[in-house]
C-alpha positions as a Markdown table, in Angstrom:
| # | Residue | x | y | z |
|---|---|---|---|---|
| 1 | Met | 0.0 | 0.0 | 0.0 |
| 2 | Leu | 1.2 | 3.5 | -0.7 |
| 3 | Glu | -0.4 | 6.9 | 0.0 |
| 4 | Ile | 0.3 | 9.5 | -2.7 |
| 5 | Lys | -0.8 | 13.1 | -3.3 |
| 6 | Thr | -2.5 | 13.6 | -6.7 |
| 7 | Thr | -3.7 | 16.7 | -8.4 |
| 8 | Lys | -6.0 | 17.3 | -11.4 |
| 9 | Leu | -5.8 | 20.7 | -13.0 |
| 10 | Asn | -8.6 | 21.4 | -15.4 |
| 11 | Tyr | -8.9 | 24.3 | -17.8 |
| 12 | Glu | -12.2 | 25.5 | -19.3 |
| 13 | Leu | -11.7 | 27.0 | -22.8 |
| 14 | Glu | -14.2 | 28.2 | -25.4 |
| 15 | Asp | -12.8 | 25.7 | -27.9 |
| 16 | Lys | -13.2 | 22.0 | -28.0 |
| 17 | Leu | -9.7 | 20.5 | -28.4 |
| 18 | Pro | -8.6 | 17.3 | -30.1 |
| 19 | Val | -6.6 | 14.6 | -28.2 |
| 20 | Arg | -3.5 | 15.5 | -30.2 |
| 21 | Tyr | -3.3 | 18.8 | -28.4 |
| 22 | Gly | -1.9 | 17.0 | -25.3 |
| 23 | His | 1.6 | 17.5 | -26.7 |
| 24 | Lys | 0.9 | 21.2 | -27.4 |
| 25 | Leu | -0.2 | 21.6 | -23.8 |
| 26 | Arg | 3.0 | 19.9 | -22.6 |
| 27 | Gly | 5.0 | 22.2 | -24.9 |
| 28 | Phe | 3.5 | 25.3 | -23.4 |
| 29 | Phe | 4.2 | 24.3 | -19.8 |
| 30 | Ala | 7.7 | 23.1 | -20.8 |
| 31 | Asn | 8.5 | 26.6 | -22.0 |
| 32 | Glu | 6.9 | 28.3 | -18.9 |
| 33 | Phe | 8.7 | 26.3 | -16.2 |
| 34 | Asp | 12.3 | 25.1 | -16.0 |
| 35 | Asp | 11.8 | 22.3 | -13.5 |
| 36 | Ile | 12.5 | 18.9 | -15.1 |
| 37 | Leu | 9.2 | 17.4 | -13.9 |
| 38 | Phe | 7.3 | 19.7 | -16.3 |
| 39 | His | 9.1 | 18.5 | -19.4 |
| 40 | Gln | 11.2 | 15.4 | -18.7 |
| 41 | His | 14.4 | 17.1 | -20.1 |
| 42 | Lys | 17.6 | 17.4 | -18.2 |
| 43 | Lys | 19.8 | 20.5 | -18.5 |
| 44 | Asp | 22.2 | 18.7 | -20.8 |
| 45 | Gly | 19.4 | 17.9 | -23.2 |
| 46 | Ser | 19.1 | 14.3 | -22.2 |
| 47 | Leu | 15.8 | 12.7 | -21.2 |
| 48 | Arg | 14.5 | 11.8 | -17.7 |
| 49 | Tyr | 13.5 | 8.3 | -18.4 |
| 50 | Gln | 11.5 | 7.7 | -15.2 |
| 51 | Tyr | 7.7 | 7.6 | -15.2 |
| 52 | Pro | 6.4 | 11.2 | -15.7 |
| 53 | Leu | 5.0 | 12.7 | -12.6 |
| 54 | Ile | 3.3 | 15.5 | -14.6 |
| 55 | Gln | 1.1 | 14.4 | -17.5 |
| 56 | Tyr | -0.8 | 16.6 | -20.1 |
| 57 | Lys | -4.0 | 15.4 | -21.6 |
| 58 | Ile | -7.1 | 16.4 | -23.5 |
| 59 | Ile | -10.1 | 14.7 | -21.9 |
| 60 | Asp | -13.6 | 15.4 | -23.1 |
| 61 | Asn | -12.1 | 18.1 | -25.4 |
| 62 | Lys | -10.7 | 20.0 | -22.4 |
| 63 | Pro | -7.1 | 20.4 | -21.1 |
| 64 | Leu | -6.2 | 18.4 | -18.0 |
| 65 | Ile | -2.9 | 18.2 | -16.2 |
| 66 | Ile | -2.3 | 15.3 | -13.8 |
| 67 | Gly | 0.3 | 15.5 | -11.0 |
| 68 | Leu | 1.6 | 12.7 | -8.8 |
| 69 | Gly | 3.7 | 13.0 | -5.7 |
| 70 | Asp | 6.5 | 15.6 | -6.3 |
| 71 | Gly | 4.7 | 16.4 | -9.6 |
| 72 | Ala | 1.5 | 17.3 | -7.7 |
| 73 | Glu | 3.5 | 19.6 | -5.4 |
| 74 | Lys | 5.0 | 21.4 | -8.5 |
| 75 | Ile | 1.5 | 22.0 | -9.9 |
| 76 | Ile | 0.2 | 23.3 | -6.5 |
| 77 | Asn | 3.1 | 25.7 | -6.2 |
| 78 | Asn | 3.0 | 27.0 | -9.7 |
| 79 | Phe | -0.4 | 26.8 | -11.3 |
| 80 | Leu | -1.4 | 30.3 | -10.2 |
| 81 | Glu | 1.5 | 31.7 | -12.3 |
| 82 | Val | -0.3 | 30.7 | -15.5 |
| 83 | Glu | -2.1 | 33.8 | -16.7 |
| 84 | Lys | -2.6 | 32.5 | -20.3 |
| 85 | Leu | -2.4 | 29.3 | -22.3 |
| 86 | Arg | -0.8 | 29.3 | -25.8 |
| 87 | Leu | -1.9 | 26.3 | -27.8 |
| 88 | Asp | -0.7 | 26.1 | -31.3 |
| 89 | Asn | -1.2 | 29.7 | -32.6 |
| 90 | Lys | -4.0 | 30.7 | -30.3 |
| 91 | Ile | -3.7 | 32.4 | -26.9 |
| 92 | Tyr | -6.3 | 31.9 | -24.2 |
| 93 | His | -6.1 | 34.8 | -21.7 |
| 94 | Ser | -7.0 | 34.2 | -18.0 |
| 95 | Pro | -8.5 | 30.7 | -18.7 |
| 96 | Ala | -10.8 | 29.5 | -16.0 |
| 97 | Ser | -9.1 | 26.7 | -14.0 |
| 98 | Arg | -9.9 | 24.3 | -11.2 |
| 99 | Leu | -7.4 | 22.4 | -9.1 |
| 100 | Lys | -8.4 | 19.3 | -7.2 |
| 101 | Val | -6.0 | 17.9 | -4.7 |
| 102 | Asp | -6.4 | 14.4 | -3.2 |
| 103 | Asn | -4.4 | 12.0 | -1.0 |
| 104 | Glu | -5.0 | 8.5 | -2.5 |
| 105 | Glu | -4.2 | 5.1 | -1.1 |
| 106 | Leu | -2.9 | 2.8 | -3.8 |
| 107 | Phe | -3.1 | -1.0 | -3.1 |
| 108 | Val | -3.6 | -4.5 | -4.5 |
| 109 | Asn | -7.0 | -5.8 | -3.4 |
| 110 | Thr | -6.5 | -9.3 | -2.2 |
| 111 | Asp | -10.0 | -9.7 | -0.8 |
| 112 | Tyr | -11.3 | -11.3 | -4.0 |
| 113 | Asp | -10.0 | -14.0 | -6.3 |
| 114 | Met | -11.1 | -11.9 | -9.3 |
| 115 | Pro | -10.3 | -8.4 | -10.5 |
| 116 | Ser | -12.0 | -5.6 | -8.5 |
| 117 | Tyr | -11.6 | -2.7 | -11.0 |
| 118 | Lys | -12.2 | -2.0 | -14.6 |
| 119 | Tyr | -9.9 | 0.4 | -16.4 |
| 120 | Thr | -10.9 | 1.8 | -19.8 |
| 121 | Phe | -8.3 | 3.4 | -22.1 |
| 122 | Leu | -9.7 | 6.9 | -22.9 |
| 123 | Thr | -6.8 | 7.5 | -25.3 |
| 124 | Pro | -4.8 | 5.0 | -27.4 |
| 125 | Trp | -2.5 | 2.8 | -25.4 |
| 126 | Leu | 1.0 | 2.7 | -27.0 |
| 127 | Gly | 2.2 | -0.5 | -25.3 |
| 128 | Leu | 4.7 | -1.8 | -27.8 |
| 129 | Ser | 8.4 | -1.1 | -27.5 |
| 130 | Gln | 10.5 | -1.5 | -30.6 |
| 131 | Lys | 11.4 | -5.1 | -29.6 |
| 132 | Asn | 7.9 | -6.0 | -28.6 |
| 133 | Tyr | 6.5 | -4.5 | -31.8 |
| 134 | Lys | 8.5 | -6.9 | -33.9 |
| 135 | Lys | 7.4 | -9.8 | -31.7 |
| 136 | Tyr | 3.8 | -8.7 | -31.9 |
| 137 | Ile | 3.8 | -8.4 | -35.7 |
| 138 | Gln | 5.6 | -11.7 | -36.2 |
| 139 | Asn | 3.7 | -13.8 | -33.6 |
| 140 | Tyr | 0.5 | -12.2 | -32.3 |
| 141 | Ile | -1.2 | -9.7 | -34.7 |
| 142 | Asp | -3.1 | -12.6 | -36.4 |
| 143 | Ala | -3.1 | -15.0 | -33.5 |
| 144 | Lys | -6.2 | -16.2 | -31.6 |
| 145 | Thr | -7.6 | -13.7 | -29.2 |
| 146 | Asp | -6.6 | -15.6 | -26.1 |
| 147 | Lys | -3.0 | -15.8 | -27.2 |
| 148 | Lys | -2.9 | -12.1 | -28.2 |
| 149 | Met | -4.5 | -11.0 | -24.9 |
| 150 | Lys | -2.0 | -13.1 | -22.9 |
| 151 | Phe | 0.9 | -11.2 | -24.5 |
| 152 | Leu | -0.7 | -7.8 | -24.1 |
| 153 | Lys | -1.6 | -8.6 | -20.5 |
| 154 | Arg | 2.0 | -9.1 | -19.7 |
| 155 | Leu | 2.9 | -5.7 | -21.2 |
| 156 | Ile | 0.2 | -3.9 | -19.2 |
| 157 | Ile | 1.4 | -5.5 | -16.0 |
| 158 | Gly | 4.9 | -4.3 | -17.0 |
| 159 | Asn | 3.6 | -0.8 | -17.5 |
| 160 | Ile | 1.9 | -0.8 | -14.1 |
| 161 | Leu | 5.1 | -1.9 | -12.4 |
| 162 | Ser | 7.0 | 0.9 | -14.2 |
| 163 | Phe | 4.4 | 3.4 | -12.9 |
| 164 | Ala | 4.8 | 1.9 | -9.4 |
| 165 | Lys | 8.6 | 2.1 | -9.5 |
| 166 | Gly | 8.3 | 5.7 | -10.6 |
| 167 | Ile | 6.4 | 6.7 | -7.5 |
| 168 | Asn | 8.5 | 4.4 | -5.2 |
| 169 | Trp | 5.8 | 1.8 | -4.6 |
| 170 | Trp | 7.2 | -1.7 | -4.3 |
| 171 | Ile | 4.4 | -4.1 | -5.0 |
| 172 | Glu | 4.8 | -7.6 | -3.4 |
| 173 | Glu | 1.3 | -8.9 | -4.1 |
| 174 | Lys | 0.4 | -10.7 | -7.3 |
| 175 | Ile | -1.3 | -8.5 | -9.9 |
| 176 | Ile | -4.3 | -10.2 | -11.5 |
| 177 | Leu | -5.2 | -8.8 | -14.9 |
| 178 | Glu | -7.5 | -9.6 | -17.8 |
| 179 | Ala | -7.5 | -7.5 | -21.0 |
| 180 | Lys | -9.9 | -7.0 | -23.9 |
| 181 | Leu | -8.2 | -4.8 | -26.5 |
| 182 | Glu | -8.1 | -4.3 | -30.2 |
| 183 | Asp | -5.3 | -2.8 | -32.2 |
| 184 | Ile | -5.7 | 0.5 | -34.0 |
| 185 | Ser | -3.5 | 2.8 | -36.2 |
| 186 | Val | -2.1 | 5.8 | -34.4 |
| 187 | Gln | -0.3 | 8.8 | -35.9 |
| 188 | Phe | 2.5 | 9.8 | -33.6 |
| 189 | Lys | 5.3 | 12.2 | -34.5 |
| 190 | Asn | 4.3 | 11.9 | -38.2 |
| 191 | Glu | 4.7 | 8.1 | -38.0 |
| 192 | Glu | 2.0 | 5.5 | -38.1 |
| 193 | Met | 2.2 | 3.2 | -35.0 |
| 194 | Val | 0.2 | 0.3 | -33.6 |
| 195 | Gly | -1.9 | 1.4 | -30.6 |
| 196 | Phe | -4.7 | -0.3 | -28.7 |
| 197 | Lys | -8.2 | 0.7 | -27.5 |
| 198 | Gly | -10.4 | -1.2 | -25.0 |
| 199 | His | -10.2 | -2.0 | -21.4 |
| 200 | Phe | -8.7 | -4.3 | -18.7 |
| 201 | Tyr | -9.7 | -5.7 | -15.4 |
| 202 | Ser | -7.4 | -5.9 | -12.4 |
| 203 | Asn | -7.1 | -6.2 | -8.6 |
| 204 | Ile | -4.8 | -3.2 | -8.3 |
| 205 | Tyr | -6.2 | 0.3 | -7.4 |
| 206 | Leu | -4.6 | 2.9 | -9.6 |
| 207 | Pro | -5.1 | 6.7 | -9.7 |
| 208 | Glu | -7.8 | 7.9 | -12.0 |
| 209 | Leu | -6.7 | 9.3 | -15.4 |
| 210 | Ile | -3.0 | 8.4 | -15.1 |
| 211 | Gly | -1.3 | 7.1 | -18.3 |
| 212 | Leu | 0.3 | 3.7 | -19.0 |
| 213 | Gly | 2.7 | 2.8 | -21.7 |
| 214 | Lys | 4.7 | 5.1 | -24.0 |
| 215 | Ser | 4.2 | 8.9 | -24.2 |
| 216 | Thr | 2.0 | 9.2 | -21.1 |
| 217 | Ser | 3.2 | 12.7 | -20.5 |
| 218 | Arg | 1.5 | 13.6 | -23.8 |
| 219 | Gly | -1.8 | 12.0 | -22.8 |
| 220 | Phe | -1.5 | 8.5 | -24.4 |
| 221 | Gly | -2.7 | 5.5 | -22.5 |
| 222 | Thr | -5.0 | 7.4 | -20.1 |
| 223 | Ile | -7.2 | 5.2 | -18.0 |
| 224 | Arg | -10.5 | 5.7 | -16.3 |
| 225 | Arg | -11.3 | 3.5 | -13.3 |
| 226 | Lys | -14.6 | 1.8 | -12.3 |
| 227 | Asn | -15.1 | -0.1 | -9.1 |
| 228 | Leu | -16.8 | -3.4 | -9.8 |
| 229 | Phe | -18.0 | -4.2 | -6.3 |
| 230 | Asp | -19.4 | -0.8 | -5.2 |
């Protein structure tokens, strides 16, 4: 079990924004603030490869910034300095904002022999590394559903463990997970990639609207949680 501070910073704009504006939102904050947690770039230009503690998303056509742990503290201490948002070539002056701060307990639910939570991907999940992409294309893309889901299930669990490591949560319990996903084509950095949409069930309690997989700081792999036994 781990307790972590989380923040959700929402902006209300007059325009409805597409999901791809997540990276434009990230670019704006990266230019506004020098701290590495806002942009994942070290002073020497190299990348911070740990799980991003600040993530930029477009959910329901609105900008949303998620903060976790130290990332949450950075948002709390700096969000009032944002007097405008520049997204693409448009400037939004004095945008209405709302900050929600929570202390969440994260845990693996061992009370049941089945998953307790359903997680739906609101944005495409980019779960394949270069190595796993080749393996997926060669062995799984045309495989039977059970075989394909078993492979993807392992990748999601790996993503969850990467998230946990990034917030210093050392999970000892067994993670139970079942997935129902389908592959989709995703345009990313002017390249066509294989992504996935769908949902998974698990016994682990994760923060609402965090990202799993690649490019989570730009909004990919964002999950919405539903408790199955409420």
